[in-house]
N, C-alpha and C positions, 0 to 999 in steps of 0.2 A: 210198485214195490214187489220184490221177488218173494216167492213162497218156497219153502224147503221142507223136504220129508227126511226125517232122521233115519239113517241106515244103521249106524252103530254109535253107541255112546258108552263111555266107561270112565271110571274115576277110581282113585286109590281106595282100597287096597287091590282093586283089579289092575292088571298090568299086561303089557305086550309080552306074551310068553314065547312066541316063535315068529321069525321074520325071514322072508326070502325076497331078494331083489334080483331082477334080471333085466338086461337091455334087450328090447325086442327087435330093434333094427338100427341101421347106420345113422339115422337122423336123431338118435338119442331118446327114443321112446322108452320109458321105464315101466316095468310092472313090479308092483310091490304087493306082496301077500303077507298078511300078518294075522296072528291069532291072539285073542284076548282071553286070559284066564279069569274065570269067575269062580264063585264059591264051589259049585259042584258041576259046572258046565264050561264050555268054551265056545266062542264065536269067532268066525274068520271072515275076512273080506279081502278082495283083490282090487287094487287101485291102478289105473293106467294114466300116465301123463308125462310131462317133460320136466324142466328144471325146478319148478315149484314143488313138484312131488319129491324130488331128491332132498330139498331143504326141509320138507315136512317130516321126513323119517326121523331125524334127530329129535325133533320136538315130540313126536309120538312116543318115542322111547322114554323120554323124561317127563312126560305129562302127568300132572296130578289129576287132570280131567281132560277129556277129548270128546268131540262130537264130529261125526262124519255125516253129512247130509247132502241130498240131491236137490238141485233146483228143479221145480216142476212148472209146467206151462210157460216156459220162457221162449221156446222156439230156437234157442241157441244150440250150437253143435259142440262147442268147446268150452271148457272151464265151468262145467255145470255141477261139479262135485266140490263142496266146501269142506275143508278140514280146519276145525277150530281146536286149538290147544291152549291150555293154561299151564305154564311152566314157571315156577318160582313167582307166583302171583302176577305174571305177565301174560298178556293175551297175544297169540299169534294166529294168523289166518292164512291159509294156502288154498289153491284150487288145483284140480286135476280134471281129466276129461271123462273118465268112466269108473264105475265101481260095480263089482259083481259079488 
């Protein structure tokens, strides 16, 4: 069974305040940077991945709750970041390759 370490977690009334997306190369690698507004502070994270990451952006913007976590002690090179979103009482899960 996989173990995960939480990197960022937020829920309403916290929200994605700022978002930047760029394509890093010809193969479709995406970099998504976003910032979450909290009561008196802000947290940011940059995610890198392919198609699953593109699909996750919409869910992150609409999420009532979201958790981004990193798989630990797996030995895997790709798909080690899990993005979980709850939108309109529905659960969505995506993966990407790295988070900073």
